[in-house]
N, C-alpha and C positions, 0 to 999 in steps of 0.2 A: 275589602269591599271594592276597591278599584279594579282588582283582577277579575272579580265576578262580573262587574259591569262590562269590562273589556271583553271577557269571554262571551257574555250574552250578546253584545254588539257583533262580535265576530260570527257567532252562530246564525244571527239574523241576516247577515250580509248575503246578497244573492250569489256572489261568486265563491263564497266559502265552501259550499258543498261540492262545487265543481272542482275546486282545488283539492279537496279531500279525495274525491274519486280519482283524480289524476295521480295523486301521491300513492293511493292504494294500487292503482293499475301499474305504476312504475315499480313499486315494491314487489308486486306479483310477478312482473316481467323479470326482475332481477333474481328472485327466488326460484321460479320455475324455468326460466330461460325461454318462455313463450310469451309472445305478445298477444293481447286480446285484439281481435279483429272486429271492426265496426260493421254494421249492416251495409253501409255504403261501400266499404272495401270488398265485402263478399259479393255484392251486386256487380261491382266493377269487374271482379275476377270471373264471375259467371258470364257476364256479357262478353268478355274477351274470349272465353272458352267457346261460347256460342258462335262467335264470328269465326273462330278456328274450325269448328265443326262444319259450318256452312262452306268455308273454303275447301275443306276436304271433300264434302259432298259434291261440289261443283267439279273438283278435280277428278273424282271417281266417275261422274257422269261423262265427262269429256273422254276419259280413258275408255269407258265402255262404248261410247260412240265410235271412237277410233278403232277399237277392236272389231266392232260390227262391220265397219267399212272394209277393214282388211280381210275379214272372212268373206264378204261379198265379192271382193276382187279375186280371192282364191277360188270361190265358186265359179266365177266367170272364166278363169283360166282352165278349170277342169272341164267346163262345158265346151269351150273352144277346142281343147285337146281332144275330147271325145268326138266332136264334129270332124276334126281333121282325120282321126283314125277311121271313122266311118267312111269318109270320102276316099281314103286310101284303100278301102276294101277289107279292113280288119273286122273280124267278127268278135262279138262280146257276149258275156253271160248276162242272164236276166238280172243278177245281183248288181253287175256293173251299171246297167241301164237304170235300175232303181236308185242307185247312189247318185248318178248324174241327175236324175229327175228330182231328187230331194234338193240337190244344188240349184236346179232350175227354180223350184218353188221358193227357196230362200232368196235367190237373186232377184226374182220378179217381185216378191213382197218388199224387199229393201228398196228397189227402184220405185215402186208405187208409193211408198211412204216417204221417200227422200227425193223429191223432185230436183234438188240441187245436184244430185249425183249425175255427173255428166256422161258417163260412158255406158250407154245402153246399147252397146254394139253387138250383143250376142243374140239378137232376135232371130237372125237367119240360122245360126247354129242351133238355137233352141228348137226351131221348127224342124230342122233336119233330124236332130236327135229324137224328138218326140215321134216323128213320122216313122223313123227306122224302128224305134221301140214297138210302135203299134203294128208294123208289118211283121216283125219277128214274133210278136206275141200271137198274131193271127195265124201265122204259118208254123208256129212252134219251131222257130229257126234260131234259137239262141245257141251260143257256144256250149 
């Protein structure tokens, strides 16, 4: 009778069932080799992965901005080179001019959208390339 009373008291104790769950979880972990993960642990891992993804997105955006600035500088070099060649009297094909004019569009759009971009030094060259293109187009005088 004392054992029954002791068992009833143990079953009624608030921490008894938590102890049973802990023992079952421990036995499960030993048998399967896997630990049960709580919702808090899952939330913590998801939060950590979310922060990593945000950091990767920022890194990707920075890389994309850097690439766009590099392309803008390459466009400017091609525009300035075309201007130099025109000033030296070299003739060019219509395709050449159209490629350079695409560079002009890209360069000007970038400069308009990025006021921090300091080197807007190709304006004279752009005017010369555009005027020469229009003249060649009007006179059908491409290479």
